[in-house]
C-alpha positions in Angstrom: -0.1 0.0 0.2 1.1 3.2 -0.6 0.0 6.5 0.7 1.8 9.6 0.3 1.7 13.0 2.4 2.6 16.9 1.5 4.9 18.2 4.1 3.6 21.5 5.2 5.7 23.0 7.7 5.8 26.4 9.4 2.8 27.2 7.2 0.6 26.3 4.6 2.1 26.8 1.4 -1.1 26.9 -1.6 1.4 27.0 -4.3 3.3 23.8 -2.7 -0.1 22.1 -2.3 -1.5 22.7 -5.8 1.9 21.9 -7.7 2.6 18.5 -5.5 -0.6 17.2 -4.2 -2.2 14.3 -6.4 -6.0 12.6 -5.7 -4.4 9.6 -4.3 -2.2 11.4 -1.9 -3.1 10.5 1.5 -3.1 14.3 2.7 -1.1 17.0 4.6 1.4 16.4 7.2 1.0 19.5 9.2 3.7 20.5 11.8 4.5 23.7 13.5 2.0 26.1 11.7 2.9 29.8 13.2 -0.8 31.2 12.5 -4.3 30.1 12.7 -4.9 31.3 9.4 -2.6 28.7 8.1 -4.9 25.8 9.8 -8.1 27.6 8.4 -6.5 27.3 5.1 -5.8 23.8 5.1 -9.2 22.7 6.4 -10.7 25.1 3.4 -9.0 23.0 0.8 -10.2 19.9 2.5 -14.0 20.7 2.8 -13.9 21.7 -0.6 
C-alpha cells in the first residue's frame, strides 16, 4: 500500500499544495504552523 503525504512545515503553502498534491495522496503532514489562519486554509482546501 502506498500512502503519500505532503509535508507542510511552518505555514500552509498553497503553491506547493497545488503543484504536488494528487488525488491518490493520503493528505498533508502539518507541522508547527505559526498562525491559526494556516490551519483555516488547510481546512478550506479539504472541505471543498
